[in-house]
C-alpha positions, 0 to 999 in steps of 0.5 A, spaced: 592 622 844 588 620 837 581 621 840 579 627 837 582 625 831 578 619 830 571 622 832 571 619 839 569 621 846 572 616 850 578 611 850 576 605 846 581 600 848 583 601 855 585 594 858 582 596 864 576 591 866 570 597 865 563 594 865 560 598 860 565 596 855 564 589 856 562 585 850 556 579 850 558 574 846 555 567 847 560 565 852 561 572 856 553 571 857 554 564 859 559 566 864 555 571 867 549 566 867 553 561 871 556 567 876 548 570 877 546 562 878 551 561 883 547 567 887 541 562 887 544 556 887 544 554 894 551 555 896 557 551 895 563 553 889 562 555 883 568 556 878 570 561 873 576 560 868 579 563 862 586 564 859 590 571 860 586 577 858 579 572 856 575 578 860 573 574 866 575 579 871 570 584 866 564 579 867 565 579 874 565 586 875 558 586 870 556 580 875 557 585 881 553 590 878 546 585 878 547 582 884 540 583 888 540 588 894 539 583 899 546 580 898 552 581 901 559 580 897 566 579 899 571 580 893 578 578 894 582 579 888 589 578 892 589 571 894 597 571 895 595 570 903 596 564 908 589 562 911 589 567 917 591 573 913 585 570 908 580 569 913 582 577 916 581 579 909 574 576 908 571 579 915 574 586 913 570 585 907 564 583 910 565 589 915 564 584 920 566 588 926 572 586 931 574 587 938 577 594 938 580 592 945 583 585 943 590 584 947 592 579 942 592 577 935 586 574 932 586 567 930 584 562 924 579 559 930 577 566 932 576 569 925 572 563 922 567 564 929 565 571 928 564 570 920 560 563 922 556 568 927 555 573 921 553 568 916 547 565 921 545 572 923 544 575 916 541 568 914 536 569 918 534 576 916 534 574 909 540 576 906 545 572 902 552 572 902 557 571 897 565 571 897 568 572 890 576 570 890 579 573 883 586 570 881 584 564 885 590 559 881 595 563 887 591 560 892 595 553 896 591 547 897 592 548 905 588 556 903 583 552 899 581 546 904 580 552 909 575 555 904 572 548 903 571 548 911 568 554 911 561 552 906 559 547 912 556 552 916 548 550 913 541 550 914 536 544 912 535 548 906 541 551 904 549 553 905 550 559 908 556 561 904 557 562 896 564 562 894 566 564 886 573 562 884 575 566 878 582 564 875 586 561 869 587 555 866 591 553 872 586 553 877 582 547 874 589 542 874 590 545 882 583 543 883 583 536 880 588 534 885 586 528 890 587 533 896 582 537 893 576 532 892 572 534 897 572 541 894 571 539 887 565 535 889 562 542 892 563 546 885 555 546 883 557 550 876 563 551 872 565 554 866 571 556 861 572 563 858 574 561 851 578 566 846 573 570 841 572 567 834 574 572 828 567 574 827 566 575 835 573 579 834 571 584 829 565 585 832 568 586 839 572 591 836 566 595 833 562 594 839 568 597 843 569 603 838 561 605 839 561 605 846 567 610 845 562 614 841 565 613 834 559 616 829 563 615 822 566 609 819 570 603 823 578 606 823 580 599 821 580 595 813 577 588 812 585 586 812 587 589 819 581 586 822 584 579 820 590 580 822 588 583 829 584 576 830 591 572 827 595 575 832 591 576 838 589 569 838 582 572 840 584 574 847 580 581 848 586 584 852 591 583 847 586 585 842 586 592 847 593 593 847 594 592 839 588 596 836 590 601 841 597 602 838 595 601 831 590 607 832 596 611 835 599 609 829 595 611 824 594 618 827 601 619 827 602 617 820 596 622 818 591 616 815 583 615 816 584 608 817 589 602 820 591 598 815 594 590 816 601 594 815 600 598 821 598 592 825 604 588 824 608 594 826 603 595 832 604 588 834 612 588 834 612 594 839 607 591 843 607 584 843 615 583 841 618 579 835 614 574 832 619 569 834 618 570 841 611 571 843 610 563 843 613 558 847 611 550 847 604 548 847 601 556 845 604 559 852 608 564 853 615 563 855 618 566 860 623 569 855 617 571 851 614 574 857 619 579 859 621 581 851 612 582 850 613 586 857 620 590 856 617 592 849 610 594 851 614 599 856 618 601 851 612 603 846 609 606 852 615 611 852 616 612 845 609 613 844 609 619 850 615 622 847 613 621 840 606 623 841 608 630 841 612 631 835 605 627 832 601 632 835 605 638 833 605 635 826 598 634 825 597 642 828 602 644 823 598 640 817 591 643 820 594 650 820 597 650 813 591 647 810 585 643 812 587 636 811 582 631 809 585 625 812 585 628 819 578 630 818 574 626 815 574 620 821 571 625 826 565 627 821 
């Protein structure tokens, strides 16, 4: 709705993990380097963790664009499965042929057998194999143990399957359990993706606007930038939601720039009232998450209804006279 108003070609603050918008802060570069190292690390596990919305999946998408040609990748983004179901998903993602005339449902042993055969065959022709599991904090201890067993297949030089686990901080707690000690010892690289600093938050906003085609002044003043950092706590997904709503608010008010007041109003609409945003220990409580989700849904609905009114008002203003505030950002 506000793209043309601010002289943009694309949506700058979508929450979709588009690697073209990846802001390579120092910590994001290190996270990507850990994943790339995993491809060449000779097998085992690579662990990437971070808070919700920190950019883990976006880093992973960027990593996928840099995977060597002779590397086969299986990407599991829904790990809430049994061990048998996960093995079936892995075989499917590696495009391992299965007997179409089978009279019984393959067991876990059947899946492991064909997977091992596949790993040996591809290794013999110089190919590597990487298994990526997103949202890995949802894996059960039983499934994690099954994944460890998959890394047992090896040659004298290297293991034949590299597994990358990506998840929220709870994944680190899960892997610290005594019963998963053998798996923990096979982690060859681990990295925790922290939130952005205040300076990085401003650079992140400027970067996304530039990628979206902005050629004029950034439509956030200094106070708004600082307020966005304070409210988002430097988490990219929260930054995106706040900036998107703030720009919509500035557009609705016919302003060339979003100030701190507009950002505060946007925060109430998409994050909920200030007192309900965080629970104990800095984490969102269940009630806070529910309130934020409800507020976001109401905000989106209101935005869709109100956008037509705002667009009509802007059309009337432009029809009556050329409005400097409306035309300035697009120059």
